[in-house]
C-alpha positions as CSV (number, residue, x, y, z in Angstrom):
1,M,-34.5,74.4,53.5
2,K,-35.4,71.7,51.1
3,R,-32.6,70.1,49.0
4,P,-33.7,69.4,45.4
5,V,-34.4,65.7,45.0
6,C,-32.4,64.7,42.0
7,F,-28.9,65.2,40.8
8,V,-28.3,65.9,37.1
9,C,-26.9,62.9,35.3
10,T,-25.6,63.0,31.8
11,A,-26.5,59.3,31.3
12,L,-30.2,60.4,31.5
13,L,-29.7,63.4,29.3
14,M,-31.4,62.4,26.1
15,L,-34.4,60.7,24.7
16,A,-33.2,60.6,21.2
17,L,-36.5,61.3,19.6
18,F,-36.7,64.7,21.2
19,V,-33.1,65.9,21.6
20,Q,-32.0,68.1,18.8
21,P,-28.4,67.3,17.7
22,A,-25.9,70.1,18.2
23,A,-27.0,72.5,15.5
24,A,-27.7,76.1,14.9
25,W,-30.9,77.4,16.5
26,D,-34.2,76.9,14.7
27,S,-37.4,78.4,16.1
28,S,-39.3,75.2,15.4
29,V,-37.0,73.1,17.6
30,V,-38.2,72.2,21.0
31,V,-34.9,71.2,22.6
32,F,-31.6,73.0,22.3
33,K,-28.2,72.2,23.7
34,K,-25.6,74.1,21.6
35,N,-25.2,76.7,18.9
36,T,-22.8,75.8,16.1
37,N,-22.8,79.1,14.3
38,G,-19.0,79.5,15.0
39,R,-19.2,82.6,17.1
40,K,-16.9,82.4,20.2
41,T,-19.8,82.7,22.7
42,V,-20.6,80.4,25.6
43,A,-23.4,80.3,28.1
44,L,-22.8,79.5,31.8
45,T,-25.9,77.9,33.4
46,F,-26.6,77.2,37.0
47,D,-29.2,74.8,38.2
48,D,-31.2,74.1,41.4
49,G,-30.9,77.4,43.3
50,P,-31.2,79.8,44.8
51,H,-28.9,78.6,47.7
52,P,-28.3,80.8,50.8
53,R,-24.5,80.7,50.4
54,H,-23.5,79.3,47.0
55,T,-25.7,81.6,44.9
56,G,-24.3,84.7,46.5
57,E,-20.7,83.4,46.0
58,I,-21.3,82.7,42.3
59,L,-23.0,86.1,41.8
60,D,-20.0,87.9,43.3
61,I,-17.7,86.1,40.9
62,L,-19.8,86.9,37.9
63,R,-20.0,90.5,38.9
64,E,-16.3,90.7,39.4
65,Y,-15.7,89.5,35.8
66,D,-18.8,91.3,34.4
67,V,-20.2,88.0,33.1
68,K,-23.9,87.3,32.6
69,A,-25.3,83.8,33.1
70,T,-28.6,81.9,33.1
71,F,-30.0,80.4,36.3
72,F,-32.5,77.5,36.1
73,V,-34.4,78.1,39.3
74,V,-36.3,75.6,41.4
75,G,-39.5,77.4,42.4
76,E,-39.6,76.0,45.9
77,N,-36.1,77.3,46.6
78,A,-37.0,80.7,45.1
79,G,-39.8,80.9,47.7
80,Y,-37.3,80.2,50.5
81,Y,-34.8,82.8,49.2
82,P,-36.7,85.4,47.2
83,D,-34.1,88.1,47.8
84,L,-31.5,86.0,46.0
85,L,-33.8,85.5,43.1
86,R,-34.3,89.2,42.9
87,R,-30.6,89.8,43.1
88,I,-30.0,87.4,40.1
89,V,-32.5,89.4,38.0
90,N,-31.4,92.8,39.2
91,E,-27.8,92.1,38.3
92,G,-28.8,91.3,34.7
93,H,-28.8,87.6,34.7
94,E,-31.4,85.4,33.1
95,I,-33.7,83.0,34.9
96,G,-35.3,79.8,33.6
97,N,-37.8,77.3,34.9
98,H,-36.4,74.2,36.6
99,T,-39.7,72.9,38.0
100,F,-41.1,73.7,41.4
101,S,-39.7,70.9,43.6
102,H,-37.1,69.2,41.3
103,R,-39.0,66.0,41.0
104,C,-37.6,63.6,38.3
105,F,-39.9,63.4,35.3
106,R,-39.2,59.8,34.6
107,K,-42.2,58.4,36.5
108,L,-44.5,61.4,36.7
109,T,-47.8,61.8,34.9
110,V,-48.4,64.6,32.4
111,S,-50.6,66.3,35.1
112,Q,-47.8,66.1,37.6
113,M,-45.2,67.3,35.2
114,S,-47.2,70.2,34.0
115,R,-48.1,71.2,37.6
116,E,-44.3,71.3,38.4
117,I,-43.7,73.6,35.5
118,R,-46.7,75.8,36.2
119,L,-46.0,76.2,39.9
120,C,-42.4,77.2,39.2
121,E,-43.6,79.7,36.6
122,N,-46.0,81.2,39.0
123,S,-43.5,81.4,41.8
124,L,-40.9,83.2,39.7
125,Y,-43.4,85.6,38.4
126,R,-44.8,86.4,41.9
127,I,-41.3,87.1,43.3
128,C,-39.7,89.0,40.5
129,G,-42.4,89.8,37.9
130,Q,-40.7,87.8,35.1
131,K,-42.1,85.2,32.9
132,T,-39.4,82.9,31.5
133,R,-39.7,80.9,28.4
134,L,-36.7,78.7,29.1
135,F,-37.2,75.3,30.7
136,R,-34.7,72.7,31.8
137,P,-36.1,69.4,33.1
138,P,-34.5,67.8,36.2
139,E,-31.8,65.3,35.1
140,G,-32.4,66.4,31.5
141,V,-35.2,63.8,31.3
142,L,-37.9,64.8,28.9
143,P,-40.7,62.2,28.4
144,G,-42.5,62.5,25.1
145,S,-45.8,62.9,26.9
146,I,-45.0,66.4,28.1
147,I,-43.8,67.8,24.8
148,E,-47.2,69.0,23.7
149,Y,-47.7,70.9,27.0
150,I,-44.3,72.5,26.6
151,R,-45.1,73.6,23.1
152,K,-48.5,75.1,24.1
153,A,-46.8,76.9,27.1
154,N,-44.4,78.4,24.6
155,Y,-41.2,77.1,26.4
156,T,-37.9,76.2,24.8
157,V,-36.2,73.3,26.5
158,I,-32.5,73.9,27.2
159,L,-30.1,71.1,27.9
160,W,-26.3,71.5,27.8
161,S,-23.2,70.5,25.9
162,I,-20.6,70.5,28.7
163,D,-21.4,69.0,32.1
164,T,-18.8,70.1,34.6
165,R,-20.0,67.4,37.0
166,D,-19.9,69.8,39.9
167,W,-22.9,67.9,41.3
168,A,-20.5,65.0,41.9
169,R,-18.2,67.2,44.0
170,T,-15.6,67.1,41.2
171,S,-12.5,69.1,42.0
172,A,-12.1,72.6,40.6
173,E,-9.0,71.5,38.7
174,A,-10.9,68.6,37.0
175,M,-13.8,70.9,36.1
176,F,-11.4,73.4,34.6
177,E,-9.7,70.7,32.5
178,N,-13.0,69.4,31.4
179,V,-14.1,72.7,30.0
180,K,-10.6,73.5,28.6
181,K,-10.6,70.2,26.7
182,N,-14.1,70.3,25.4
183,V,-15.0,74.0,24.8
184,S,-15.8,75.2,21.4
185,P,-18.0,78.1,20.1
186,G,-21.6,77.9,21.2
187,E,-21.3,75.7,24.3
188,I,-23.9,75.6,27.0
189,I,-22.0,74.8,30.2
190,L,-23.9,73.1,33.1
191,M,-23.1,74.0,36.7
192,H,-25.1,74.2,39.9
193,D,-25.6,76.8,42.6
194,F,-27.3,74.3,45.0
195,T,-24.9,71.3,45.5
196,R,-23.4,70.6,48.9
197,G,-19.7,70.2,49.0
198,S,-19.2,71.4,45.4
199,H,-16.2,73.4,44.1
200,T,-18.2,75.4,41.6
201,A,-17.1,78.9,42.8
202,E,-13.5,77.8,42.9
203,A,-13.7,76.4,39.4
204,L,-15.4,79.6,38.0
205,R,-12.3,81.5,39.0
206,M,-10.3,79.3,36.7
207,I,-12.8,78.8,33.9
208,I,-13.9,82.4,33.4
209,P,-10.5,84.1,33.0
210,Y,-9.2,81.2,30.8
211,L,-12.2,81.5,28.4
212,I,-11.8,85.3,28.3
213,D,-8.2,85.0,27.4
214,E,-9.2,82.5,24.6
215,G,-11.4,85.2,23.1
216,Y,-14.8,83.8,24.3
217,R,-17.7,86.1,25.2
218,F,-20.2,85.1,27.9
219,V,-23.8,85.4,27.0
220,T,-27.2,84.3,28.4
221,V,-28.9,81.3,26.9
222,T,-31.4,83.5,25.1
223,E,-28.6,85.5,23.5
224,L,-26.8,82.3,22.6
225,I,-29.7,80.6,20.8
226,G,-30.9,83.8,19.3
227,S,-27.7,84.6,17.5
228,E,-27.2,83.5,13.9
């Protein structure tokens, strides 16, 4: 099993020229991180999987609460655990492209970046027959040189507005307090289903019932950005 190379880091989130400020969705915008239409919807997103243990745990919790989420999948890991990818899809969740091997885009050529996207797309389609049009770059790093390829490939780039920092092995209580403090309608919440030593599953059991009690509805990213 190969561990994805890079951890997500909010400090590397944005290249200001290409990151759309938090705003309502517009079909001409390449990068999206939140919907500010005021509806009490949030999107849970999970990066880097599938993982042989964590993904199943997360799926069990989502099923328990009847919550749908979006999984940004690493193509190489999908190849290792195709049954988990099929389970994600079969249980009504959404999948997105998170590159084939999770190489950081910071120092890659356009050819290398486009190959990472294309190989992941092919892997996901081969396993579950779906073509996703959502893309999340590793670490949130989006060099300007790859923008034209992304446009031509008809992808929408999805970042996030709340980083739970589960990748840093943050405690479940701290992740819960982070979400509780910062949540507002239209948030895209970043979590992971492929981080050793994380407390993601434990945190979900706190975050999901709290947001439900607060009147929030959980939707996929496509549903979130498509609502007016």
